[in-house]
N, CA, C and O atoms as a GROMACS GRO file, in nm:
protein
  456
    1MET      N    1  12.492   8.187  14.440
    1MET     CA    2  12.455   8.326  14.425
    1MET      C    3  12.487   8.370  14.282
    1MET      O    4  12.590   8.331  14.227
    2ILE      N    5  12.400   8.452  14.222
    2ILE     CA    6  12.418   8.497  14.084
    2ILE      C    7  12.497   8.626  14.085
    2ILE      O    8  12.466   8.720  14.158
    3ALA      N    9  12.598   8.630  14.003
    3ALA     CA   10  12.682   8.750  13.993
    3ALA      C   11  12.608   8.857  13.915
    3ALA      O   12  12.518   8.827  13.836
    4ALA      N   13  12.646   8.982  13.935
    4ALA     CA   14  12.581   9.095  13.870
    4ALA      C   15  12.597   9.088  13.718
    4ALA      O   16  12.507   9.128  13.645
    5ASP      N   17  12.711   9.039  13.671
    5ASP     CA   18  12.731   9.033  13.526
    5ASP      C   19  12.641   8.930  13.460
    5ASP      O   20  12.613   8.941  13.341
    6GLU      N   21  12.594   8.829  13.535
    6GLU     CA   22  12.499   8.733  13.479
    6GLU      C   23  12.362   8.798  13.458
    6GLU      O   24  12.293   8.766  13.361
    7HIS      N   25  12.323   8.888  13.546
    7HIS     CA   26  12.198   8.963  13.526
    7HIS      C   27  12.208   9.047  13.400
    7HIS      O   28  12.111   9.056  13.324
    8GLY      N   29  12.321   9.108  13.378
    8GLY     CA   30  12.343   9.189  13.258
    8GLY      C   31  12.338   9.104  13.133
    8GLY      O   32  12.284   9.146  13.031
    9GLN      N   33  12.393   8.984  13.140
    9GLN     CA   34  12.392   8.892  13.026
    9GLN      C   35  12.247   8.853  12.991
    9GLN      O   36  12.213   8.847  12.873
   10ALA      N   37  12.165   8.828  13.091
   10ALA     CA   38  12.025   8.792  13.067
   10ALA      C   39  11.950   8.907  13.001
   10ALA      O   40  11.868   8.885  12.912
   11ALA      N   41  11.978   9.030  13.043
   11ALA     CA   42  11.913   9.146  12.983
   11ALA      C   43  11.954   9.162  12.837
   11ALA      O   44  11.870   9.194  12.753
   12VAL      N   45  12.080   9.140  12.808
   12VAL     CA   46  12.128   9.150  12.670
   12VAL      C   47  12.062   9.043  12.583
   12VAL      O   48  12.021   9.071  12.470
   13GLU      N   49  12.052   8.922  12.635
   13GLU     CA   50  11.988   8.814  12.559
   13GLU      C   51  11.840   8.844  12.534
   13GLU      O   52  11.788   8.816  12.426
   14LEU      N   53  11.774   8.901  12.634
   14LEU     CA   54  11.633   8.935  12.618
   14LEU      C   55  11.615   9.043  12.511
   14LEU      O   56  11.527   9.032  12.426
   15ILE      N   57  11.698   9.144  12.515
   15ILE     CA   58  11.689   9.252  12.416
   15ILE      C   59  11.720   9.199  12.276
   15ILE      O   60  11.658   9.243  12.179
   16ALA      N   61  11.813   9.107  12.264
   16ALA     CA   62  11.846   9.049  12.134
   16ALA      C   63  11.731   8.962  12.082
   16ALA      O   64  11.712   8.948  11.961
   17LEU      N   65  11.656   8.903  12.173
   17LEU     CA   66  11.547   8.813  12.135
   17LEU      C   67  11.418   8.887  12.099
   17LEU      O   68  11.335   8.833  12.026
   18LEU      N   69  11.400   9.008  12.147
   18LEU     CA   70  11.276   9.082  12.122
   18LEU      C   71  11.242   9.102  11.975
   18LEU      O   72  11.126   9.082  11.938
   19PRO      N   73  11.336   9.139  11.888
   19PRO     CA   74  11.300   9.152  11.745
   19PRO      C   75  11.251   9.020  11.685
   19PRO      O   76  11.160   9.020  11.602
   20LEU      N   77  11.311   8.910  11.725
   20LEU     CA   78  11.266   8.779  11.676
   20LEU      C   79  11.124   8.750  11.722
   20LEU      O   80  11.042   8.699  11.645
   21LEU      N   81  11.094   8.781  11.847
   21LEU     CA   82  10.959   8.760  11.898
   21LEU      C   83  10.858   8.850  11.825
   21LEU      O   84  10.746   8.808  11.798
   22LEU      N   85  10.897   8.972  11.794
   22LEU     CA   86  10.810   9.063  11.721
   22LEU      C   87  10.782   9.011  11.581
   22LEU      O   88  10.667   9.014  11.536
   23VAL      N   89  10.884   8.963  11.513
   23VAL     CA   90  10.865   8.908  11.378
   23VAL      C   91  10.774   8.785  11.382
   23VAL      O   92  10.688   8.768  11.296
   24ALA      N   93  10.793   8.700  11.482
   24ALA     CA   94  10.709   8.581  11.495
   24ALA      C   95  10.564   8.620  11.521
   24ALA      O   96  10.472   8.558  11.467
   25ALA      N   97  10.542   8.721  11.604
   25ALA     CA   98  10.405   8.766  11.633
   25ALA      C   99  10.341   8.826  11.508
   25ALA      O  100  10.223   8.800  11.481
   26LEU      N  101  10.415   8.905  11.432
   26LEU     CA  102  10.362   8.963  11.308
   26LEU      C  103  10.331   8.855  11.205
   26LEU      O  104  10.230   8.864  11.134
   27ALA      N  105  10.416   8.755  11.196
   27ALA     CA  106  10.390   8.645  11.102
   27ALA      C  107  10.264   8.569  11.141
   27ALA      O  108  10.184   8.532  11.055
   28GLY      N  109  10.247   8.546  11.270
   28GLY     CA  110  10.126   8.479  11.316
   28GLY      C  111  10.002   8.560  11.286
   28GLY      O  112   9.900   8.505  11.243
   29ALA      N  113  10.008   8.691  11.308
   29ALA     CA  114   9.895   8.778  11.279
   29ALA      C  115   9.864   8.780  11.129
   29ALA      O  116   9.747   8.781  11.090
   30ALA      N  117   9.968   8.779  11.046
   30ALA     CA  118   9.947   8.778  10.900
   30ALA      C  119   9.880   8.648  10.858
   30ALA      O  120   9.791   8.651  10.772
   31LEU      N  121   9.919   8.536  10.915
   31LEU     CA  122   9.857   8.408  10.879
   31LEU      C  123   9.710   8.404  10.924
   31LEU      O  124   9.625   8.351  10.853
   32LEU      N  125   9.682   8.460  11.040
   32LEU     CA  126   9.542   8.465  11.086
   32LEU      C  127   9.458   8.554  10.995
   32LEU      O  128   9.343   8.522  10.965
   33ALA      N  129   9.515   8.667  10.952
   33ALA     CA  130   9.443   8.757  10.861
   33ALA      C  131   9.418   8.689  10.727
   33ALA      O  132   9.312   8.706  10.667
   34ALA      N  133   9.515   8.612  10.680
   34ALA     CA  134   9.499   8.540  10.553
   34ALA      C  135   9.390   8.433  10.566
   34ALA      O  136   9.310   8.414  10.474
   35GLN      N  137   9.388   8.364  10.678
   35GLN     CA  138   9.285   8.263  10.701
   35GLN      C  139   9.146   8.327  10.703
   35GLN      O  140   9.052   8.274  10.645
   36ALA      N  141   9.135   8.440  10.770
   36ALA     CA  142   9.006   8.510  10.776
   36ALA      C  143   8.963   8.556  10.637
   36ALA      O  144   8.845   8.546  10.603
   37ALA      N  145   9.057   8.606  10.557
   37ALA     CA  146   9.024   8.650  10.421
   37ALA      C  147   8.974   8.534  10.337
   37ALA      O  148   8.880   8.549  10.259
   38GLY      N  149   9.036   8.418  10.352
   38GLY     CA  150   8.991   8.300  10.279
   38GLY      C  151   8.851   8.256  10.318
   38GLY      O  152   8.770   8.219  10.233
   39GLU      N  153   8.823   8.260  10.448
   39GLU     CA  154   8.690   8.222  10.494
   39GLU      C  155   8.584   8.323  10.447
   39GLU      O  156   8.474   8.284  10.408
   40GLN      N  157   8.618   8.452  10.450
   40GLN     CA  158   8.525   8.554  10.403
   40GLN      C  159   8.498   8.536  10.254
   40GLN      O  160   8.384   8.551  10.210
   41ALA      N  161   8.601   8.505  10.176
   41ALA     CA  162   8.583   8.484  10.032
   41ALA      C  163   8.493   8.364  10.007
   41ALA      O  164   8.406   8.369   9.920
   42GLY      N  165   8.512   8.257  10.082
   42GLY     CA  166   8.429   8.138  10.065
   42GLY      C  167   8.283   8.163  10.097
   42GLY      O  168   8.194   8.119  10.024
   43THR      N  169   8.259   8.233  10.205
   43THR     CA  170   8.122   8.265  10.245
   43THR      C  171   8.054   8.353  10.140
   43THR      O  172   7.938   8.331  10.105
   44ALA      N  173   8.127   8.453  10.090
   44ALA     CA  174   8.069   8.544   9.991
   44ALA      C  175   8.043   8.472   9.859
   44ALA      O  176   7.940   8.496   9.795
   45ALA      N  177   8.134   8.384   9.817
   45ALA     CA  178   8.114   8.311   9.692
   45ALA      C  179   7.992   8.220   9.702
   45ALA      O  180   7.915   8.210   9.607
   46GLN      N  181   7.975   8.154   9.815
   46GLN     CA  182   7.858   8.068   9.834
   46GLN      C  183   7.729   8.150   9.832
   46GLN      O  184   7.629   8.107   9.774
   47ALA      N  185   7.732   8.267   9.894
   47ALA     CA  186   7.612   8.353   9.893
   47ALA      C  187   7.579   8.397   9.751
   47ALA      O  188   7.461   8.404   9.714
   48GLY      N  189   7.681   8.427   9.672
   48GLY     CA  190   7.658   8.466   9.534
   48GLY      C  191   7.600   8.352   9.452
   48GLY      O  192   7.509   8.373   9.371
   49ALA      N  193   7.651   8.230   9.472
   49ALA     CA  194   7.598   8.114   9.400
   49ALA      C  195   7.454   8.084   9.440
   49ALA      O  196   7.372   8.048   9.357
   50MET      N  197   7.424   8.100   9.568
   50MET     CA  198   7.286   8.079   9.613
   50MET      C  199   7.193   8.182   9.550
   50MET      O  200   7.079   8.150   9.515
   51ALA      N  201   7.240   8.304   9.536
   51ALA     CA  202   7.158   8.407   9.471
   51ALA      C  203   7.132   8.371   9.325
   51ALA      O  204   7.022   8.393   9.274
   52LEU      N  205   7.232   8.315   9.257
   52LEU     CA  206   7.212   8.270   9.119
   52LEU      C  207   7.104   8.162   9.113
   52LEU      O  208   7.018   8.165   9.025
   53LEU      N  209   7.108   8.069   9.206
   53LEU     CA  210   7.009   7.962   9.209
   53LEU      C  211   6.868   8.016   9.233
   53LEU      O  212   6.770   7.960   9.184
   54GLN      N  213   6.859   8.123   9.309
   54GLN     CA  214   6.728   8.179   9.343
   54GLN      C  215   6.686   8.291   9.249
   54GLN      O  216   6.582   8.353   9.270
   55GLY      N  217   6.766   8.317   9.145
   55GLY     CA  218   6.731   8.420   9.048
   55GLY      C  219   6.762   8.561   9.094
   55GLY      O  220   6.708   8.657   9.038
   56GLY      N  221   6.848   8.576   9.193
   56GLY     CA  222   6.882   8.708   9.244
   56GLY      C  223   7.012   8.760   9.185
   56GLY      O  224   7.067   8.702   9.091
   57ASP      N  225   7.060   8.869   9.240
   57ASP     CA  226   7.184   8.934   9.195
   57ASP      C  227   7.302   8.874   9.271
   57ASP      O  228   7.317   8.900   9.391
   58PRO      N  229   7.386   8.794   9.205
   58PRO     CA  230   7.495   8.727   9.276
   58PRO      C  231   7.600   8.824   9.330
   58PRO      O  232   7.655   8.801   9.438
   59ARG      N  233   7.628   8.931   9.257
   59ARG     CA  234   7.728   9.028   9.301
   59ARG      C  235   7.682   9.098   9.430
   59ARG      O  236   7.759   9.115   9.524
   60ALA      N  237   7.555   9.138   9.432
   60ALA     CA  238   7.501   9.205   9.550
   60ALA      C  239   7.497   9.110   9.670
   60ALA      O  240   7.527   9.150   9.782
   61ALA      N  241   7.460   8.985   9.646
   61ALA     CA  242   7.453   8.888   9.755
   61ALA      C  243   7.592   8.860   9.812
   61ALA      O  244   7.609   8.850   9.934
   62ALA      N  245   7.690   8.848   9.724
   62ALA     CA  246   7.827   8.825   9.771
   62ALA      C  247   7.878   8.944   9.850
   62ALA      O  248   7.945   8.927   9.951
   63THR      N  249   7.847   9.062   9.804
   63THR     CA  250   7.889   9.183   9.875
   63THR      C  251   7.826   9.191  10.013
   63THR      O  252   7.893   9.223  10.110
   64ARG      N  253   7.696   9.160  10.021
   64ARG     CA  254   7.628   9.164  10.151
   64ARG      C  255   7.682   9.060  10.247
   64ARG      O  256   7.679   9.080  10.369
   65ALA      N  257   7.733   8.948  10.195
   65ALA     CA  258   7.786   8.842  10.281
   65ALA      C  259   7.921   8.877  10.342
   65ALA      O  260   7.964   8.816  10.439
   66LEU      N  261   7.988   8.977  10.284
   66LEU     CA  262   8.118   9.018  10.335
   66LEU      C  263   8.101   9.114  10.452
   66LEU      O  264   8.006   9.192  10.455
   67PRO      N  265   8.192   9.108  10.551
   67PRO     CA  266   8.191   9.211  10.655
   67PRO      C  267   8.215   9.348  10.592
   67PRO      O  268   8.286   9.358  10.492
   68ALA      N  269   8.158   9.452  10.649
   68ALA     CA  270   8.170   9.587  10.593
   68ALA      C  271   8.316   9.627  10.574
   68ALA      O  272   8.350   9.692  10.475
   69ALA      N  273   8.403   9.588  10.666
   69ALA     CA  274   8.544   9.626  10.656
   69ALA      C  275   8.616   9.556  10.542
   69ALA      O  276   8.717   9.606  10.493
   70ALA      N  277   8.565   9.442  10.498
   70ALA     CA  278   8.632   9.366  10.392
   70ALA      C  279   8.581   9.401  10.252
   70ALA      O  280   8.644   9.363  10.154
   71ARG      N  281   8.472   9.471  10.242
   71ARG     CA  282   8.411   9.499  10.110
   71ARG      C  283   8.503   9.579  10.019
   71ARG      O  284   8.506   9.556   9.898
   72SER      N  285   8.578   9.671  10.075
   72SER     CA  286   8.667   9.753   9.990
   72SER      C  287   8.790   9.674   9.946
   72SER      O  288   8.860   9.715   9.854
   73ARG      N  289   8.817   9.562  10.010
   73ARG     CA  290   8.933   9.480   9.974
   73ARG      C  291   8.893   9.356   9.895
   73ARG      O  292   8.974   9.265   9.877
   74ALA      N  293   8.769   9.352   9.847
   74ALA     CA  294   8.718   9.235   9.777
   74ALA      C  295   8.698   9.263   9.629
   74ALA      O  296   8.664   9.374   9.588
   75VAL      N  297   8.719   9.159   9.549
   75VAL     CA  298   8.690   9.162   9.406
   75VAL      C  299   8.596   9.046   9.379
   75VAL      O  300   8.627   8.931   9.410
   76ILE      N  301   8.482   9.076   9.322
   76ILE     CA  302   8.380   8.974   9.295
   76ILE      C  303   8.364   8.962   9.145
   76ILE      O  304   8.342   9.061   9.075
   77ARG      N  305   8.376   8.838   9.095
   77ARG     CA  306   8.365   8.813   8.952
   77ARG      C  307   8.258   8.705   8.930
   77ARG      O  308   8.261   8.599   8.991
   78VAL      N  309   8.164   8.735   8.842
   78VAL     CA  310   8.059   8.640   8.807
   78VAL      C  311   8.078   8.603   8.661
   78VAL      O  312   8.078   8.690   8.574
   79ARG      N  313   8.094   8.474   8.635
   79ARG     CA  314   8.112   8.425   8.498
   79ARG      C  315   8.026   8.301   8.482
   79ARG      O  316   8.046   8.200   8.550
   80ASP      N  317   7.932   8.312   8.392
   80ASP     CA  318   7.834   8.205   8.371
   80ASP      C  319   7.762   8.177   8.504
   80ASP      O  320   7.693   8.265   8.557
   81ARG      N  321   7.778   8.058   8.556
   81ARG     CA  322   7.711   8.020   8.682
   81ARG      C  323   7.812   8.007   8.796
   81ARG      O  324   7.785   7.939   8.895
   82ARG      N  325   7.927   8.072   8.781
   82ARG     CA  326   8.031   8.066   8.884
   82ARG      C  327   8.055   8.204   8.944
   82ARG      O  328   8.057   8.305   8.873
   83VAL      N  329   8.071   8.206   9.073
   83VAL     CA  330   8.101   8.330   9.144
   83VAL      C  331   8.237   8.313   9.212
   83VAL      O  332   8.257   8.221   9.292
   84THR      N  333   8.329   8.401   9.179
   84THR     CA  334   8.463   8.397   9.238
   84THR      C  335   8.484   8.524   9.317
   84THR      O  336   8.458   8.635   9.269
   85VAL      N  337   8.530   8.508   9.439
   85VAL     CA  338   8.554   8.621   9.528
   85VAL      C  339   8.698   8.615   9.577
   85VAL      O  340   8.745   8.511   9.624
   86ARG      N  341   8.767   8.729   9.566
   86ARG     CA  342   8.903   8.743   9.619
   86ARG      C  343   8.899   8.850   9.727
   86ARG      O  344   8.848   8.960   9.705
   87VAL      N  345   8.954   8.819   9.842
   87VAL     CA  346   8.959   8.914   9.953
   87VAL      C  347   9.104   8.926   9.998
   87VAL      O  348   9.167   8.827  10.035
   88SER      N  349   9.155   9.047   9.995
   88SER     CA  350   9.291   9.073  10.044
   88SER      C  351   9.286   9.094  10.194
   88SER      O  352   9.199   9.166  10.244
   89PRO      N  353   9.378   9.033  10.267
   89PRO     CA  354   9.379   9.055  10.411
   89PRO      C  355   9.428   9.195  10.444
   89PRO      O  356   9.506   9.254  10.369
   90ARG      N  357   9.383   9.248  10.556
   90ARG     CA  358   9.430   9.379  10.600
   90ARG      C  359   9.561   9.356  10.678
   90ARG      O  360   9.561   9.299  10.787
   91LEU      N  361   9.670   9.401  10.618
   91LEU     CA  362   9.802   9.382  10.678
   91LEU      C  363   9.877   9.514  10.681
   91LEU      O  364   9.857   9.599  10.594
   92PRO      N  365   9.964   9.533  10.779
   92PRO     CA  366  10.042   9.657  10.783
   92PRO      C  367  10.146   9.667  10.672
   92PRO      O  368  10.190   9.776  10.636
   93VAL      N  369  10.186   9.553  10.617
   93VAL     CA  370  10.282   9.550  10.507
   93VAL      C  371  10.207   9.509  10.381
   93VAL      O  372  10.170   9.393  10.364
   94ALA      N  373  10.184   9.606  10.292
   94ALA     CA  374  10.102   9.582  10.173
   94ALA      C  375  10.161   9.476  10.082
   94ALA      O  376  10.086   9.405  10.014
   95ALA      N  377  10.292   9.462  10.079
   95ALA     CA  378  10.355   9.364   9.991
   95ALA      C  379  10.317   9.221  10.030
   95ALA      O  380  10.322   9.131   9.946
   96LEU      N  381  10.280   9.199  10.154
   96LEU     CA  382  10.241   9.064  10.197
   96LEU      C  383  10.097   9.030  10.164
   96LEU      O  384  10.059   8.913  10.163
   97ALA      N  385  10.016   9.132  10.137
   97ALA     CA  386   9.873   9.107  10.114
   97ALA      C  387   9.848   9.024   9.988
   97ALA      O  388   9.760   8.938   9.988
   98ARG      N  389   9.923   9.050   9.883
   98ARG     CA  390   9.898   8.978   9.757
   98ARG      C  391   9.916   8.826   9.769
   98ARG      O  392   9.826   8.752   9.731
   99PRO      N  393  10.028   8.778   9.821
   99PRO     CA  394  10.041   8.632   9.829
   99PRO      C  395   9.949   8.567   9.934
   99PRO      O  396   9.928   8.446   9.930
  100LEU      N  397   9.895   8.646  10.024
  100LEU     CA  398   9.808   8.590  10.128
  100LEU      C  399   9.660   8.615  10.101
  100LEU      O  400   9.577   8.593  10.189
  101THR      N  401   9.628   8.661   9.981
  101THR     CA  402   9.489   8.689   9.944
  101THR      C  403   9.408   8.560   9.939
  101THR      O  404   9.452   8.458   9.885
  102GLY      N  405   9.289   8.565   9.997
  102GLY     CA  406   9.200   8.450   9.994
  102GLY      C  407   9.111   8.453   9.872
  102GLY      O  408   9.058   8.559   9.835
  103GLU      N  409   9.094   8.339   9.808
  103GLU     CA  410   9.008   8.331   9.689
  103GLU      C  411   8.923   8.205   9.699
  103GLU      O  412   8.970   8.099   9.739
  104ALA      N  413   8.796   8.221   9.660
  104ALA     CA  414   8.705   8.107   9.659
  104ALA      C  415   8.611   8.120   9.541
  104ALA      O  416   8.573   8.230   9.501
  105THR      N  417   8.574   8.005   9.485
  105THR     CA  418   8.479   7.999   9.375
  105THR      C  419   8.366   7.905   9.413
  105THR      O  420   8.390   7.796   9.465
  106ALA      N  421   8.244   7.949   9.386
  106ALA     CA  422   8.128   7.864   9.408
  106ALA      C  423   8.052   7.852   9.276
  106ALA      O  424   8.036   7.950   9.203
  107ASP      N  425   8.008   7.733   9.247
  107ASP     CA  426   7.940   7.703   9.120
  107ASP      C  427   7.793   7.677   9.150
  107ASP      O  428   7.759   7.595   9.236
  108ALA      N  429   7.706   7.747   9.079
  108ALA     CA  430   7.563   7.729   9.096
  108ALA      C  431   7.510   7.610   9.017
  108ALA      O  432   7.390   7.584   9.019
  109GLY      N  433   7.596   7.539   8.947
  109GLY     CA  434   7.554   7.424   8.870
  109GLY      C  435   7.496   7.462   8.736
  109GLY      O  436   7.490   7.580   8.702
  110PRO      N  437   7.454   7.364   8.660
  110PRO     CA  438   7.399   7.395   8.527
  110PRO      C  439   7.267   7.466   8.538
  110PRO      O  440   7.190   7.446   8.633
  111GLU      N  441   7.241   7.551   8.441
  111GLU     CA  442   7.114   7.624   8.440
  111GLU      C  443   7.002   7.528   8.402
  111GLU      O  444   7.012   7.452   8.305
  112ILE      N  445   6.898   7.533   8.478
  112ILE     CA  446   6.784   7.445   8.455
  112ILE      C  447   6.676   7.526   8.384
  112ILE      O  448   6.630   7.628   8.436
  113THR      N  449   6.638   7.480   8.267
  113THR     CA  450   6.532   7.548   8.192
  113THR      C  451   6.403   7.469   8.205
  113THR      O  452   6.404   7.346   8.192
  114PRO      N  453   6.294   7.538   8.231
  114PRO     CA  454   6.166   7.466   8.249
  114PRO      C  455   6.110   7.413   8.119
  114PRO      O  456   6.004   7.350   8.119
   0.00000   0.00000   0.00000
C-alpha cells in the first residue's frame, strides 16, 4: 500500500519537472521553426535563380515563393547571377531568431550570350 506522503512526493517531483518539460518543448519548437525557415529560404532562392534563367525579376519571384507570413521576415539579395535569401524564424524570444535564421543561395550559372 502506498503511503500518503509518497503521493505528495510524486506531486512535488512532477511540479519540479514541469519547467524542464516546458523548456524542452520550446527548444523543439524553435528547432522546427528554424528548419522551416531554412526550407523557405531554399525554395525562394531557387525560384529567384529560375527567374534569372528565364529573364524575369528574381526578387519578385523569390518573394512570391515565400509564404505570406514569412515575407516580412525575409531579406532577398541578388548579386550577379546569385540569389541569396535569409528568413528569420518566428519565435517568441527574438534573441533566438538571429542564430536560427535560415539562409540559402542559388546560382543561375554563367550568363549565356547569343
